[in-house]
C-alpha positions in Angstrom: 33.5 -20.6 -29.0 30.1 -19.0 -29.6 27.7 -19.9 -27.2 23.6 -19.9 -28.1 21.6 -16.6 -27.3 19.5 -17.3 -24.7 16.0 -17.9 -25.4 12.6 -17.4 -23.6 9.9 -19.5 -24.2 5.9 -18.4 -23.7 3.8 -21.3 -23.6 0.2 -21.9 -22.3 1.0 -23.7 -19.3 -1.3 -23.0 -16.6 0.9 -20.1 -14.4 -1.7 -19.2 -11.4 0.9 -21.0 -9.1 4.2 -20.4 -10.8 5.1 -16.7 -9.7 8.3 -16.6 -11.7 10.6 -15.4 -9.2 13.6 -16.6 -11.2 12.4 -14.5 -14.3 11.9 -11.5 -12.1 15.5 -11.6 -10.7 16.5 -11.7 -14.5 14.7 -8.4 -15.1 15.5 -6.9 -12.2 17.4 -3.7 -13.9 14.1 -3.3 -15.8 12.6 -3.2 -12.5 14.5 -0.8 -10.8 14.3 1.4 -13.9 10.4 1.8 -13.7 10.9 2.6 -10.2 13.3 5.3 -10.5 11.0 6.4 -13.6 8.1 6.7 -11.4 9.6 8.7 -8.9 11.5 11.0 -11.1 8.0 11.7 -13.0 6.0 12.4 -10.0 8.3 15.2 -8.9 9.3 16.4 -12.4 8.3 20.1 -13.3 6.9 20.3 -10.0 7.6 23.5 -7.6 6.9 21.9 -4.2 8.5 18.3 -5.2 8.6 16.1 -2.7 6.4 18.6 -0.2 3.9 17.0 -1.7 4.5 13.7 -0.1 3.8 15.5 3.1 0.9 18.0 2.1 -1.7 15.1 1.3 -1.7 13.4 5.0 -0.9 16.8 6.6 -4.4 18.4 5.1 -6.2 15.4 6.1 -4.9 15.4 9.6 -6.1 18.8 9.6 -9.5 18.5 8.5 -9.9 15.2 10.6 -8.5 17.1 13.6 -11.4 20.0 13.0 -14.0 17.6 12.4 -13.7 14.6 14.0 -11.5 15.8 17.0 -13.0 19.0 17.7 -16.8 19.0 16.3 -17.5 15.4 16.5 -15.1 14.9 19.9 -14.0 11.5 18.9 -11.8 9.8 21.6 -8.1 9.7 20.7 -6.7 7.1 23.3 -5.4 9.9 25.6 -3.3 11.8 23.1 -3.8 14.9 20.9 -6.1 13.8 18.3 -3.5 15.6 15.3 -0.8 13.0 16.2 -3.5 10.2 16.7 -4.7 10.6 13.2 -1.5 11.5 11.6 0.0 8.1 12.9 -2.5 6.0 10.9 -2.8 8.9 7.9 1.0 8.0 7.2 0.4 4.4 6.5 -3.1 4.6 5.2 -1.8 7.5 2.4 0.9 5.1 1.6 -1.5 2.4 1.1 -4.0 4.4 -0.7 -1.8 5.7 -3.4 0.5 2.4 -3.9 -2.8 0.9 -4.3 -4.0 3.5 -7.0 -0.7 3.5 -9.0 -0.6 -0.6 -9.0 -4.1 -0.8 -10.2 -3.3 1.4 -13.0 0.0 0.2 -14.0 -0.5 -2.0 -16.9 -3.0 0.7 -18.4 -0.3 3.1 -17.9 2.1 1.3 -19.8 0.0 -0.9 -22.0 2.6 0.3 -24.9 5.2 -1.9 -23.4 2.6 -4.7 -22.5 1.5 -4.8 -26.2 5.2 -4.6 -27.9 7.6 -6.7 -25.9 7.7 -9.4 -23.6 8.9 -9.2 -19.7 7.4 -10.6 -16.4 4.1 -8.4 -15.9 4.4 -8.6 -12.4 7.0 -6.0 -12.6 4.9 -3.4 -13.2 2.4 -3.3 -10.2 5.7 -4.2 -8.0 7.5 -1.0 -9.3 4.3 0.8 -8.3 4.4 -0.2 -4.8 7.9 0.2 -4.3 8.1 3.5 -5.8 5.8 5.0 -3.3 8.0 4.2 -0.7 9.9 7.2 -1.3 6.7 9.4 -0.2 6.2 7.3 2.9 9.5 7.8 4.0 9.4 11.6 3.6 5.6 11.6 5.6 7.1 9.3 8.4 10.1 11.4 9.0 7.5 14.3 9.9 6.1 11.9 12.3 9.1 12.2 14.4 8.7 16.1 14.6 5.3 15.4 16.1 6.3 13.2 18.7 9.0 15.7 19.9 6.3 18.4 19.5 4.0 16.7 21.7 6.4 15.1 24.0 5.6 11.2 23.0 8.2 8.6 23.4 7.9 5.7 21.1 7.7 2.4 22.9 10.2 -0.4 22.6 7.8 -2.0 20.1 9.1 0.8 17.4 11.4 -2.2 16.5 8.6 -3.7 15.0 7.7 -1.3 12.5 9.4 -2.7 9.6 7.1 -5.8 10.0 4.1 -3.3 10.0 5.6 -1.5 7.0 5.9 -4.8 5.1 2.4 -5.9 5.9 1.2 -2.6 4.6 3.3 -3.3 1.2 2.0 -6.5 1.2 -1.8 -5.5 1.4 -1.1 -2.8 -1.4 0.4 -5.2 -3.8 -1.9 -7.9 -3.4 -5.2 -5.7 -4.0 -3.1 -4.1 -6.8 -2.5 -7.3 -8.4 -6.1 -8.4 -8.0 -7.3 -4.9 -9.4 -4.8 -4.3 -12.2 -5.4 -7.5 -13.8 -9.1 -6.5 -13.9 -8.6 -2.8 -15.0 -6.7 -3.3 -18.0 -9.8 -5.6 -19.1 -12.7 -3.5 -17.5 -11.8 0.3 -17.3 -14.5 1.0 -14.8 -12.5 -0.6 -12.1 -10.4 2.7 -12.0 -13.5 5.1 -12.0 -14.7 3.0 -9.0 -11.5 2.7 -7.2 -11.4 6.0 -5.8 -14.6 6.1 -4.4 -14.2 2.6 -2.8 -11.1 3.8 -1.3 -13.0 6.4 0.5 -15.5 3.8 1.9 -12.5 1.5 3.0 -11.1 4.1 4.9 -13.8 4.4 7.5 -13.4 0.5 7.5 -10.3 1.2 9.4 -9.3 3.0 12.4 -8.1 5.9 10.7 -10.1 8.8 12.3 -11.5 6.8 15.5 -10.0 4.4 17.8 -10.4 0.5 17.6 -12.0 0.5 21.0 -14.9 1.8 19.5 -15.5 -1.8 17.7 -17.5 -4.0 20.1 -15.4 -6.8 21.4 -17.3 -9.7 19.7 -16.6 -8.2 16.5 -13.2 -7.3 17.0 -11.5 -10.2 15.1 -13.8 -9.9 12.4 -13.0 -6.0 11.9 -9.2 -7.3 12.0 -10.0 -9.1 8.5 -9.2 -5.5 7.0 -5.1 -5.9 6.8 -4.9 -2.1 7.3 -6.6 -2.5 10.8 -3.4 -4.4 12.3 -1.0 -2.1 10.1 -2.6 1.4 11.7 -3.1 -0.2 15.4 0.4 -1.6 15.2 1.8 2.0 14.1 -0.3 3.6 17.0 0.6 1.1 19.8 4.5 1.2 18.9 4.9 5.0 18.3 2.2 6.6 20.7 1.9 3.7 23.3 -1.9 4.4 23.0 -2.9 0.6 23.8 -0.9 -2.6 24.4 0.2 -3.9 21.3 -3.1 -5.5 19.5 -1.4 -9.0 18.3 -4.8 -10.7 18.1 -5.5 -7.9 15.3 -2.2 -8.0 13.8 -2.4 -11.6 13.8 -5.7 -11.8 11.8 -4.5 -9.0 9.6 -1.4 -10.9 8.7 -3.2 -13.8 7.6 -5.5 -11.4 5.6 -2.8 -9.7 3.8 -0.9 -13.1 3.1 -3.7 -14.8 1.3 -4.5 -11.5 -0.6 -1.0 -11.2 -1.5 -0.5 -14.8 -2.8 -4.3 -14.7 -4.4 -3.5 -11.8 -6.2 -0.2 -12.8 -7.3 -2.3 -16.4 -8.8 -4.8 -14.3 -10.4 -2.6 -11.9 -11.9 -0.3 -14.7 -13.5 -3.4 -16.5 -14.7 -4.6 -13.6 -16.6 -1.3 -12.3 -17.8 -1.6 -14.2 -21.1 -4.5 -12.0 -22.4 -3.2 -8.7 -21.4 -1.6 -8.0 -24.6 -4.7 -8.5 -26.1 -7.1 -6.7 -24.0 -4.9 -3.7 -23.2 
């Protein structure tokens, strides 16, 4: 007996609070294909290949070590400035690249958006997951730095998966907000690179969080990357006690950004094909 073909009904209901998780599961093969396409395309016909995943944080580390660690003599919480900055640059570089890719994902694949139906959340999600390959490669080099400088990670290194999830949630949430805006207002992608550079100095990448006055400490942690970076440093370098207050505030912020970004993205999803 022939069964009727499955159908998908697209209606005008308010989709903001419906994240379509069951629908995302149905399209998981497309999701994995897009992740693999992004990874493969990034290194295709490249002489250095995956080496580019290390070059970006390494060059930044050298520049920051010379300027901020040498000329400006910024404090590095008792560890060499090179490893101090690199421990922050690994999560920051991932966040920067994942946010850029997810913001431009709809514009990049506007041909798909205009021609076929699929859950649009797949596009920024694939961009965020695809950048994990670069993160893993850059993080592996962190182990070499720890050995070189004879630094033993603390027991809180077991909490690194949580900080990685927090890092991904921050990139995905902001990526969905900006991606939904970028497909309609192309100015977003032009202002993003400038905004990211400013945003970096609002996180403890080149300086320790001890420079922030105590009364502004929790306000400062509203930047979700503050908790991520300080969590990485405390667990890998043992520079300070684990800053649970910063991590707690950053967790709340990242969660709100993720849920708010997904809701806004779903609300705007119905017009993507028209404005792409």
